[in-house]
HTML snippet that shows the backbone in 3Dmol.js (N, CA, C, O; Angstrom):
<script src="https://3Dmol.org/build/3Dmol-min.js"></script>
<div id="view" style="width:600px;height:400px;position:relative"></div>
<script>
const pdb = `
ATOM      1  N   UNK A   1      50.559   0.973 -47.809  1.00  0.00           N
ATOM      2  CA  UNK A   1      50.669   2.394 -47.525  1.00  0.00           C
ATOM      3  C   UNK A   1      51.646   3.009 -48.525  1.00  0.00           C
ATOM      4  O   UNK A   1      52.717   2.445 -48.749  1.00  0.00           O
ATOM      5  N   UNK A   2      51.308   4.156 -49.136  1.00  0.00           N
ATOM      6  CA  UNK A   2      52.216   4.792 -50.095  1.00  0.00           C
ATOM      7  C   UNK A   2      53.552   5.143 -49.454  1.00  0.00           C
ATOM      8  O   UNK A   2      53.639   5.385 -48.250  1.00  0.00           O
ATOM      9  N   UNK A   3      54.574   5.165 -50.273  1.00  0.00           N
ATOM     10  CA  UNK A   3      55.926   5.421 -49.781  1.00  0.00           C
ATOM     11  C   UNK A   3      56.021   6.771 -49.092  1.00  0.00           C
ATOM     12  O   UNK A   3      56.668   6.878 -48.050  1.00  0.00           O
ATOM     13  N   UNK A   4      55.392   7.809 -49.643  1.00  0.00           N
ATOM     14  CA  UNK A   4      55.499   9.141 -49.053  1.00  0.00           C
ATOM     15  C   UNK A   4      54.908   9.186 -47.649  1.00  0.00           C
ATOM     16  O   UNK A   4      55.436   9.889 -46.787  1.00  0.00           O
ATOM     17  N   UNK A   5      53.828   8.455 -47.400  1.00  0.00           N
ATOM     18  CA  UNK A   5      53.233   8.427 -46.065  1.00  0.00           C
ATOM     19  C   UNK A   5      54.147   7.676 -45.108  1.00  0.00           C
ATOM     20  O   UNK A   5      54.345   8.107 -43.971  1.00  0.00           O
ATOM     21  N   UNK A   6      54.708   6.552 -45.561  1.00  0.00           N
ATOM     22  CA  UNK A   6      55.640   5.801 -44.714  1.00  0.00           C
ATOM     23  C   UNK A   6      56.843   6.657 -44.361  1.00  0.00           C
ATOM     24  O   UNK A   6      57.296   6.661 -43.216  1.00  0.00           O
ATOM     25  N   UNK A   7      57.356   7.377 -45.338  1.00  0.00           N
ATOM     26  CA  UNK A   7      58.531   8.225 -45.104  1.00  0.00           C
ATOM     27  C   UNK A   7      58.189   9.341 -44.113  1.00  0.00           C
ATOM     28  O   UNK A   7      58.989   9.647 -43.228  1.00  0.00           O
ATOM     29  N   UNK A   8      57.018   9.943 -44.253  1.00  0.00           N
ATOM     30  CA  UNK A   8      56.613  11.021 -43.343  1.00  0.00           C
ATOM     31  C   UNK A   8      56.425  10.501 -41.930  1.00  0.00           C
ATOM     32  O   UNK A   8      56.790  11.176 -40.968  1.00  0.00           O
ATOM     33  N   UNK A   9      55.859   9.309 -41.792  1.00  0.00           N
ATOM     34  CA  UNK A   9      55.676   8.735 -40.469  1.00  0.00           C
ATOM     35  C   UNK A   9      57.017   8.375 -39.833  1.00  0.00           C
ATOM     36  O   UNK A   9      57.176   8.480 -38.616  1.00  0.00           O
ATOM     37  N   UNK A  10      57.959   7.961 -40.634  1.00  0.00           N
ATOM     38  CA  UNK A  10      59.281   7.589 -40.144  1.00  0.00           C
ATOM     39  C   UNK A  10      60.091   8.823 -39.761  1.00  0.00           C
ATOM     40  O   UNK A  10      60.828   8.798 -38.776  1.00  0.00           O
ATOM     41  N   UNK A  11      59.960   9.888 -40.523  1.00  0.00           N
ATOM     42  CA  UNK A  11      60.731  11.105 -40.298  1.00  0.00           C
ATOM     43  C   UNK A  11      59.836  12.156 -39.654  1.00  0.00           C
ATOM     44  O   UNK A  11      59.244  12.981 -40.349  1.00  0.00           O
ATOM     45  N   UNK A  12      59.737  12.128 -38.331  1.00  0.00           N
ATOM     46  CA  UNK A  12      58.803  13.000 -37.619  1.00  0.00           C
ATOM     47  C   UNK A  12      59.210  14.464 -37.680  1.00  0.00           C
ATOM     48  O   UNK A  12      58.407  15.327 -37.326  1.00  0.00           O
ATOM     49  N   UNK A  13      60.421  14.774 -38.113  1.00  0.00           N
ATOM     50  CA  UNK A  13      60.814  16.177 -38.232  1.00  0.00           C
ATOM     51  C   UNK A  13      59.981  16.876 -39.296  1.00  0.00           C
ATOM     52  O   UNK A  13      59.823  18.095 -39.243  1.00  0.00           O
ATOM     53  N   UNK A  14      59.455  16.148 -40.242  1.00  0.00           N
ATOM     54  CA  UNK A  14      58.642  16.735 -41.301  1.00  0.00           C
ATOM     55  C   UNK A  14      57.179  16.868 -40.906  1.00  0.00           C
ATOM     56  O   UNK A  14      56.405  17.542 -41.586  1.00  0.00           O
ATOM     57  N   UNK A  15      56.812  16.239 -39.830  1.00  0.00           N
ATOM     58  CA  UNK A  15      55.410  16.264 -39.412  1.00  0.00           C
ATOM     59  C   UNK A  15      55.100  17.575 -38.708  1.00  0.00           C
ATOM     60  O   UNK A  15      55.941  18.118 -37.991  1.00  0.00           O
ATOM     61  N   UNK A  16      53.907  18.072 -38.911  1.00  0.00           N
ATOM     62  CA  UNK A  16      53.443  19.262 -38.218  1.00  0.00           C
ATOM     63  C   UNK A  16      52.939  18.825 -36.857  1.00  0.00           C
ATOM     64  O   UNK A  16      52.094  17.935 -36.757  1.00  0.00           O
ATOM     65  N   UNK A  17      53.453  19.444 -35.815  1.00  0.00           N
ATOM     66  CA  UNK A  17      52.989  19.071 -34.481  1.00  0.00           C
ATOM     67  C   UNK A  17      51.712  19.842 -34.162  1.00  0.00           C
ATOM     68  O   UNK A  17      51.621  21.045 -34.405  1.00  0.00           O
ATOM     69  N   UNK A  18      50.750  19.147 -33.625  1.00  0.00           N
ATOM     70  CA  UNK A  18      49.475  19.748 -33.257  1.00  0.00           C
ATOM     71  C   UNK A  18      49.465  19.983 -31.757  1.00  0.00           C
ATOM     72  O   UNK A  18      49.958  19.160 -30.986  1.00  0.00           O
ATOM     73  N   UNK A  19      48.910  21.091 -31.355  1.00  0.00           N
ATOM     74  CA  UNK A  19      48.831  21.436 -29.942  1.00  0.00           C
ATOM     75  C   UNK A  19      47.369  21.529 -29.548  1.00  0.00           C
ATOM     76  O   UNK A  19      46.542  21.978 -30.343  1.00  0.00           O
ATOM     77  N   UNK A  20      47.037  21.111 -28.328  1.00  0.00           N
ATOM     78  CA  UNK A  20      45.636  21.227 -27.899  1.00  0.00           C
ATOM     79  C   UNK A  20      45.225  22.696 -27.825  1.00  0.00           C
ATOM     80  O   UNK A  20      46.042  23.567 -27.525  1.00  0.00           O
ATOM     81  N   UNK A  21      43.980  22.951 -28.096  1.00  0.00           N
ATOM     82  CA  UNK A  21      43.448  24.311 -28.027  1.00  0.00           C
ATOM     83  C   UNK A  21      43.233  24.644 -26.559  1.00  0.00           C
ATOM     84  O   UNK A  21      42.453  23.984 -25.872  1.00  0.00           O
ATOM     85  N   UNK A  22      43.928  25.669 -26.083  1.00  0.00           N
ATOM     86  CA  UNK A  22      43.805  26.049 -24.674  1.00  0.00           C
ATOM     87  C   UNK A  22      42.705  27.083 -24.462  1.00  0.00           C
ATOM     88  O   UNK A  22      42.167  27.197 -23.360  1.00  0.00           O
ATOM     89  N   UNK A  23      42.369  27.834 -25.499  1.00  0.00           N
ATOM     90  CA  UNK A  23      41.338  28.868 -25.398  1.00  0.00           C
ATOM     91  C   UNK A  23      40.348  28.694 -26.551  1.00  0.00           C
ATOM     92  O   UNK A  23      40.512  29.317 -27.600  1.00  0.00           O
ATOM     93  N   UNK A  24      39.316  27.851 -26.369  1.00  0.00           N
ATOM     94  CA  UNK A  24      38.361  27.630 -27.468  1.00  0.00           C
ATOM     95  C   UNK A  24      37.705  28.910 -27.965  1.00  0.00           C
ATOM     96  O   UNK A  24      37.448  29.042 -29.161  1.00  0.00           O
ATOM     97  N   UNK A  25      37.431  29.849 -27.079  1.00  0.00           N
ATOM     98  CA  UNK A  25      36.812  31.110 -27.509  1.00  0.00           C
ATOM     99  C   UNK A  25      37.759  31.879 -28.416  1.00  0.00           C
ATOM    100  O   UNK A  25      37.323  32.498 -29.387  1.00  0.00           O
ATOM    101  N   UNK A  26      39.039  31.844 -28.113  1.00  0.00           N
ATOM    102  CA  UNK A  26      40.029  32.509 -28.960  1.00  0.00           C
ATOM    103  C   UNK A  26      40.120  31.862 -30.326  1.00  0.00           C
ATOM    104  O   UNK A  26      40.308  32.550 -31.329  1.00  0.00           O
ATOM    105  N   UNK A  27      39.990  30.537 -30.378  1.00  0.00           N
ATOM    106  CA  UNK A  27      40.021  29.835 -31.656  1.00  0.00           C
ATOM    107  C   UNK A  27      38.835  30.228 -32.518  1.00  0.00           C
ATOM    108  O   UNK A  27      38.973  30.383 -33.731  1.00  0.00           O
ATOM    109  N   UNK A  28      37.686  30.387 -31.910  1.00  0.00           N
ATOM    110  CA  UNK A  28      36.493  30.795 -32.651  1.00  0.00           C
ATOM    111  C   UNK A  28      36.662  32.220 -33.172  1.00  0.00           C
ATOM    112  O   UNK A  28      36.316  32.516 -34.316  1.00  0.00           O
ATOM    113  N   UNK A  29      37.197  33.103 -32.323  1.00  0.00           N
ATOM    114  CA  UNK A  29      37.383  34.490 -32.739  1.00  0.00           C
ATOM    115  C   UNK A  29      38.364  34.608 -33.900  1.00  0.00           C
ATOM    116  O   UNK A  29      38.220  35.495 -34.742  1.00  0.00           O
ATOM    117  N   UNK A  30      39.353  33.728 -33.955  1.00  0.00           N
ATOM    118  CA  UNK A  30      40.379  33.848 -34.992  1.00  0.00           C
ATOM    119  C   UNK A  30      40.087  33.016 -36.236  1.00  0.00           C
ATOM    120  O   UNK A  30      40.913  32.966 -37.147  1.00  0.00           O
ATOM    121  N   UNK A  31      38.941  32.370 -36.290  1.00  0.00           N
ATOM    122  CA  UNK A  31      38.607  31.531 -37.440  1.00  0.00           C
ATOM    123  C   UNK A  31      37.344  32.045 -38.130  1.00  0.00           C
ATOM    124  O   UNK A  31      36.235  31.783 -37.665  1.00  0.00           O
ATOM    125  N   UNK A  32      37.505  32.779 -39.241  1.00  0.00           N
ATOM    126  CA  UNK A  32      36.315  33.279 -39.951  1.00  0.00           C
ATOM    127  C   UNK A  32      35.400  32.153 -40.428  1.00  0.00           C
ATOM    128  O   UNK A  32      34.178  32.298 -40.406  1.00  0.00           O
ATOM    129  N   UNK A  33      35.979  31.038 -40.855  1.00  0.00           N
ATOM    130  CA  UNK A  33      35.163  29.930 -41.350  1.00  0.00           C
ATOM    131  C   UNK A  33      34.331  29.323 -40.221  1.00  0.00           C
ATOM    132  O   UNK A  33      33.150  29.033 -40.408  1.00  0.00           O
ATOM    133  N   UNK A  34      34.935  29.131 -39.063  1.00  0.00           N
ATOM    134  CA  UNK A  34      34.198  28.558 -37.940  1.00  0.00           C
ATOM    135  C   UNK A  34      33.089  29.494 -37.478  1.00  0.00           C
ATOM    136  O   UNK A  34      31.992  29.043 -37.149  1.00  0.00           O
ATOM    137  N   UNK A  35      33.370  30.798 -37.451  1.00  0.00           N
ATOM    138  CA  UNK A  35      32.328  31.768 -37.086  1.00  0.00           C
ATOM    139  C   UNK A  35      31.179  31.709 -38.089  1.00  0.00           C
ATOM    140  O   UNK A  35      30.012  31.747 -37.699  1.00  0.00           O
ATOM    141  N   UNK A  36      31.503  31.617 -39.368  1.00  0.00           N
ATOM    142  CA  UNK A  36      30.462  31.562 -40.404  1.00  0.00           C
ATOM    143  C   UNK A  36      29.610  30.303 -40.248  1.00  0.00           C
ATOM    144  O   UNK A  36      28.390  30.358 -40.402  1.00  0.00           O
ATOM    145  N   UNK A  37      30.236  29.186 -39.948  1.00  0.00           N
ATOM    146  CA  UNK A  37      29.494  27.933 -39.758  1.00  0.00           C
ATOM    147  C   UNK A  37      28.565  28.054 -38.549  1.00  0.00           C
ATOM    148  O   UNK A  37      27.399  27.665 -38.617  1.00  0.00           O
ATOM    149  N   UNK A  38      29.083  28.591 -37.446  1.00  0.00           N
ATOM    150  CA  UNK A  38      28.251  28.748 -36.241  1.00  0.00           C
ATOM    151  C   UNK A  38      27.071  29.673 -36.504  1.00  0.00           C
ATOM    152  O   UNK A  38      25.946  29.368 -36.107  1.00  0.00           O
ATOM    153  N   UNK A  39      27.314  30.801 -37.170  1.00  0.00           N
ATOM    154  CA  UNK A  39      26.223  31.714 -37.491  1.00  0.00           C
ATOM    155  C   UNK A  39      25.192  31.054 -38.402  1.00  0.00           C
ATOM    156  O   UNK A  39      23.990  31.239 -38.215  1.00  0.00           O
ATOM    157  N   UNK A  40      25.655  30.289 -39.382  1.00  0.00           N
ATOM    158  CA  UNK A  40      24.746  29.609 -40.306  1.00  0.00           C
ATOM    159  C   UNK A  40      23.895  28.576 -39.576  1.00  0.00           C
ATOM    160  O   UNK A  40      22.690  28.483 -39.812  1.00  0.00           O
ATOM    161  N   UNK A  41      24.515  27.806 -38.697  1.00  0.00           N
ATOM    162  CA  UNK A  41      23.750  26.808 -37.939  1.00  0.00           C
ATOM    163  C   UNK A  41      22.738  27.472 -37.015  1.00  0.00           C
ATOM    164  O   UNK A  41      21.623  26.975 -36.858  1.00  0.00           O
ATOM    165  N   UNK A  42      23.116  28.589 -36.402  1.00  0.00           N
ATOM    166  CA  UNK A  42      22.155  29.329 -35.573  1.00  0.00           C
ATOM    167  C   UNK A  42      21.006  29.868 -36.419  1.00  0.00           C
ATOM    168  O   UNK A  42      19.853  29.854 -35.988  1.00  0.00           O
ATOM    169  N   UNK A  43      21.321  30.344 -37.626  1.00  0.00           N
ATOM    170  CA  UNK A  43      20.280  30.830 -38.538  1.00  0.00           C
ATOM    171  C   UNK A  43      19.292  29.703 -38.856  1.00  0.00           C
ATOM    172  O   UNK A  43      18.077  29.897 -38.817  1.00  0.00           O
ATOM    173  N   UNK A  44      19.825  28.546 -39.164  1.00  0.00           N
ATOM    174  CA  UNK A  44      18.970  27.399 -39.497  1.00  0.00           C
ATOM    175  C   UNK A  44      18.101  27.013 -38.304  1.00  0.00           C
ATOM    176  O   UNK A  44      16.925  26.689 -38.470  1.00  0.00           O
ATOM    177  N   UNK A  45      18.677  27.047 -37.103  1.00  0.00           N
ATOM    178  CA  UNK A  45      17.911  26.697 -35.900  1.00  0.00           C
ATOM    179  C   UNK A  45      16.754  27.673 -35.678  1.00  0.00           C
ATOM    180  O   UNK A  45      15.674  27.272 -35.245  1.00  0.00           O
ATOM    181  N   UNK A  46      16.983  28.951 -35.974  1.00  0.00           N
ATOM    182  CA  UNK A  46      15.952  29.963 -35.757  1.00  0.00           C
ATOM    183  C   UNK A  46      14.938  30.061 -36.892  1.00  0.00           C
ATOM    184  O   UNK A  46      13.749  30.256 -36.638  1.00  0.00           O
ATOM    185  N   UNK A  47      15.389  29.928 -38.145  1.00  0.00           N
ATOM    186  CA  UNK A  47      14.539  30.212 -39.310  1.00  0.00           C
ATOM    187  C   UNK A  47      14.160  28.986 -40.134  1.00  0.00           C
ATOM    188  O   UNK A  47      13.337  29.089 -41.043  1.00  0.00           O
ATOM    189  N   UNK A  48      14.733  27.855 -39.839  1.00  0.00           N
ATOM    190  CA  UNK A  48      14.465  26.661 -40.640  1.00  0.00           C
ATOM    191  C   UNK A  48      15.472  26.520 -41.768  1.00  0.00           C
ATOM    192  O   UNK A  48      16.442  27.274 -41.831  1.00  0.00           O
ATOM    193  N   UNK A  49      15.252  25.572 -42.648  1.00  0.00           N
ATOM    194  CA  UNK A  49      16.228  25.284 -43.704  1.00  0.00           C
ATOM    195  C   UNK A  49      16.441  26.460 -44.658  1.00  0.00           C
ATOM    196  O   UNK A  49      15.557  27.293 -44.860  1.00  0.00           O
ATOM    197  N   UNK A  50      17.627  26.499 -45.228  1.00  0.00           N
ATOM    198  CA  UNK A  50      17.974  27.524 -46.203  1.00  0.00           C
ATOM    199  C   UNK A  50      17.561  27.005 -47.574  1.00  0.00           C
ATOM    200  O   UNK A  50      17.966  25.919 -47.989  1.00  0.00           O
ATOM    201  N   UNK A  51      16.764  27.783 -48.258  1.00  0.00           N
ATOM    202  CA  UNK A  51      16.297  27.359 -49.572  1.00  0.00           C
ATOM    203  C   UNK A  51      17.372  27.473 -50.643  1.00  0.00           C
ATOM    204  O   UNK A  51      18.312  28.260 -50.532  1.00  0.00           O
ATOM    205  N   UNK A  52      17.207  26.671 -51.674  1.00  0.00           N
ATOM    206  CA  UNK A  52      18.110  26.701 -52.826  1.00  0.00           C
ATOM    207  C   UNK A  52      17.334  27.093 -54.069  1.00  0.00           C
ATOM    208  O   UNK A  52      16.139  26.821 -54.183  1.00  0.00           O
ATOM    209  N   UNK A  53      18.020  27.728 -54.990  1.00  0.00           N
ATOM    210  CA  UNK A  53      17.409  28.055 -56.277  1.00  0.00           C
ATOM    211  C   UNK A  53      17.371  26.799 -57.139  1.00  0.00           C
ATOM    212  O   UNK A  53      17.888  25.752 -56.749  1.00  0.00           O
ATOM    213  N   UNK A  54      16.758  26.913 -58.308  1.00  0.00           N
ATOM    214  CA  UNK A  54      16.680  25.763 -59.225  1.00  0.00           C
ATOM    215  C   UNK A  54      18.069  25.292 -59.661  1.00  0.00           C
ATOM    216  O   UNK A  54      18.250  24.123 -60.002  1.00  0.00           O
ATOM    217  N   UNK A  55      19.047  26.199 -59.650  1.00  0.00           N
ATOM    218  CA  UNK A  55      20.410  25.822 -60.059  1.00  0.00           C
ATOM    219  C   UNK A  55      21.267  25.368 -58.889  1.00  0.00           C
ATOM    220  O   UNK A  55      22.434  25.024 -59.079  1.00  0.00           O
ATOM    221  N   UNK A  56      20.709  25.360 -57.674  1.00  0.00           N
ATOM    222  CA  UNK A  56      21.438  24.872 -56.512  1.00  0.00           C
ATOM    223  C   UNK A  56      22.149  25.948 -55.708  1.00  0.00           C
ATOM    224  O   UNK A  56      22.870  25.632 -54.762  1.00  0.00           O
ATOM    225  N   UNK A  57      21.962  27.201 -56.063  1.00  0.00           N
ATOM    226  CA  UNK A  57      22.576  28.296 -55.306  1.00  0.00           C
ATOM    227  C   UNK A  57      21.729  28.616 -54.078  1.00  0.00           C
ATOM    228  O   UNK A  57      20.544  28.284 -54.030  1.00  0.00           O
ATOM    229  N   UNK A  58      22.343  29.265 -53.086  1.00  0.00           N
ATOM    230  CA  UNK A  58      21.598  29.682 -51.905  1.00  0.00           C
ATOM    231  C   UNK A  58      20.615  30.787 -52.282  1.00  0.00           C
ATOM    232  O   UNK A  58      20.918  31.651 -53.104  1.00  0.00           O
ATOM    233  N   UNK A  59      19.438  30.745 -51.669  1.00  0.00           N
ATOM    234  CA  UNK A  59      18.430  31.775 -51.952  1.00  0.00           C
ATOM    235  C   UNK A  59      18.926  33.139 -51.472  1.00  0.00           C
ATOM    236  O   UNK A  59      19.687  33.248 -50.510  1.00  0.00           O
ATOM    237  N   UNK A  60      18.468  34.171 -52.173  1.00  0.00           N
ATOM    238  CA  UNK A  60      18.930  35.541 -51.922  1.00  0.00           C
ATOM    239  C   UNK A  60      18.690  35.989 -50.478  1.00  0.00           C
ATOM    240  O   UNK A  60      19.526  36.696 -49.915  1.00  0.00           O
ATOM    241  N   UNK A  61      17.560  35.593 -49.861  1.00  0.00           N
ATOM    242  CA  UNK A  61      17.266  36.054 -48.502  1.00  0.00           C
ATOM    243  C   UNK A  61      18.351  35.613 -47.531  1.00  0.00           C
ATOM    244  O   UNK A  61      18.703  36.356 -46.614  1.00  0.00           O
ATOM    245  N   UNK A  62      18.884  34.415 -47.723  1.00  0.00           N
ATOM    246  CA  UNK A  62      19.964  33.962 -46.837  1.00  0.00           C
ATOM    247  C   UNK A  62      21.265  34.685 -47.150  1.00  0.00           C
ATOM    248  O   UNK A  62      21.984  35.079 -46.233  1.00  0.00           O
ATOM    249  N   UNK A  63      21.574  34.864 -48.406  1.00  0.00           N
ATOM    250  CA  UNK A  63      22.818  35.534 -48.797  1.00  0.00           C
ATOM    251  C   UNK A  63      22.825  36.969 -48.282  1.00  0.00           C
ATOM    252  O   UNK A  63      23.852  37.450 -47.803  1.00  0.00           O
ATOM    253  N   UNK A  64      21.694  37.651 -48.375  1.00  0.00           N
ATOM    254  CA  UNK A  64      21.616  39.018 -47.864  1.00  0.00           C
ATOM    255  C   UNK A  64      21.804  39.043 -46.351  1.00  0.00           C
ATOM    256  O   UNK A  64      22.466  39.937 -45.824  1.00  0.00           O
ATOM    257  N   UNK A  65      21.227  38.067 -45.649  1.00  0.00           N
ATOM    258  CA  UNK A  65      21.425  37.971 -44.207  1.00  0.00           C
ATOM    259  C   UNK A  65      22.899  37.709 -43.898  1.00  0.00           C
ATOM    260  O   UNK A  65      23.467  38.339 -43.007  1.00  0.00           O
ATOM    261  N   UNK A  66      23.516  36.787 -44.627  1.00  0.00           N
ATOM    262  CA  UNK A  66      24.913  36.425 -44.384  1.00  0.00           C
ATOM    263  C   UNK A  66      25.854  37.612 -44.592  1.00  0.00           C
ATOM    264  O   UNK A  66      26.814  37.780 -43.840  1.00  0.00           O
ATOM    265  N   UNK A  67      25.590  38.421 -45.592  1.00  0.00           N
ATOM    266  CA  UNK A  67      26.426  39.596 -45.850  1.00  0.00           C
ATOM    267  C   UNK A  67      26.430  40.515 -44.647  1.00  0.00           C
ATOM    268  O   UNK A  67      27.469  41.072 -44.293  1.00  0.00           O
ATOM    269  N   UNK A  68      25.282  40.681 -44.016  1.00  0.00           N
ATOM    270  CA  UNK A  68      25.188  41.545 -42.835  1.00  0.00           C
ATOM    271  C   UNK A  68      25.726  40.860 -41.576  1.00  0.00           C
ATOM    272  O   UNK A  68      26.341  41.520 -40.739  1.00  0.00           O
ATOM    273  N   UNK A  69      25.508  39.565 -41.428  1.00  0.00           N
ATOM    274  CA  UNK A  69      25.827  38.865 -40.184  1.00  0.00           C
ATOM    275  C   UNK A  69      27.291  38.451 -40.066  1.00  0.00           C
ATOM    276  O   UNK A  69      27.859  38.507 -38.975  1.00  0.00           O
ATOM    277  N   UNK A  70      27.902  38.042 -41.155  1.00  0.00           N
ATOM    278  CA  UNK A  70      29.277  37.545 -41.085  1.00  0.00           C
ATOM    279  C   UNK A  70      30.236  38.722 -40.968  1.00  0.00           C
ATOM    280  O   UNK A  70      30.044  39.764 -41.594  1.00  0.00           O
ATOM    281  N   UNK A  71      31.253  38.540 -40.172  1.00  0.00           N
ATOM    282  CA  UNK A  71      32.307  39.548 -40.012  1.00  0.00           C
ATOM    283  C   UNK A  71      33.376  39.223 -41.043  1.00  0.00           C
ATOM    284  O   UNK A  71      34.373  38.573 -40.728  1.00  0.00           O
ATOM    285  N   UNK A  72      33.165  39.680 -42.286  1.00  0.00           N
ATOM    286  CA  UNK A  72      34.041  39.309 -43.389  1.00  0.00           C
ATOM    287  C   UNK A  72      35.434  39.913 -43.193  1.00  0.00           C
ATOM    288  O   UNK A  72      35.551  41.103 -42.898  1.00  0.00           O
ATOM    289  N   UNK A  73      36.478  39.117 -43.349  1.00  0.00           N
ATOM    290  CA  UNK A  73      37.838  39.677 -43.241  1.00  0.00           C
ATOM    291  C   UNK A  73      38.162  40.542 -44.464  1.00  0.00           C
ATOM    292  O   UNK A  73      37.655  40.310 -45.561  1.00  0.00           O
ATOM    293  N   UNK A  74      38.991  41.512 -44.254  1.00  0.00           N
ATOM    294  CA  UNK A  74      39.363  42.424 -45.338  1.00  0.00           C
ATOM    295  C   UNK A  74      40.674  41.997 -45.934  1.00  0.00           C
ATOM    296  O   UNK A  74      41.167  42.634 -46.864  1.00  0.00           O
TER     297      UNK A  74
END
`;
const viewer = $3Dmol.createViewer("view");
viewer.addModel(pdb, "pdb");
viewer.setStyle({}, {cartoon: {color: "spectrum"}});
viewer.zoomTo();
viewer.render();
</script>
């Protein structure tokens, strides 16, 4: 194990304490990335796979949908 990991495990004051999520709905509301993932998975469930261009980018029809559907933070 690298020295820095051993030191961090030994010195718990440096460790970030994690707390259980008490309000899962609140966590979803406050996480733009999680909301985007959920919306994307729902899109796939309803419309099928998202197509890719020859260069590997997402097809325009999905990107246009995402622009309207995602609640983009300002």
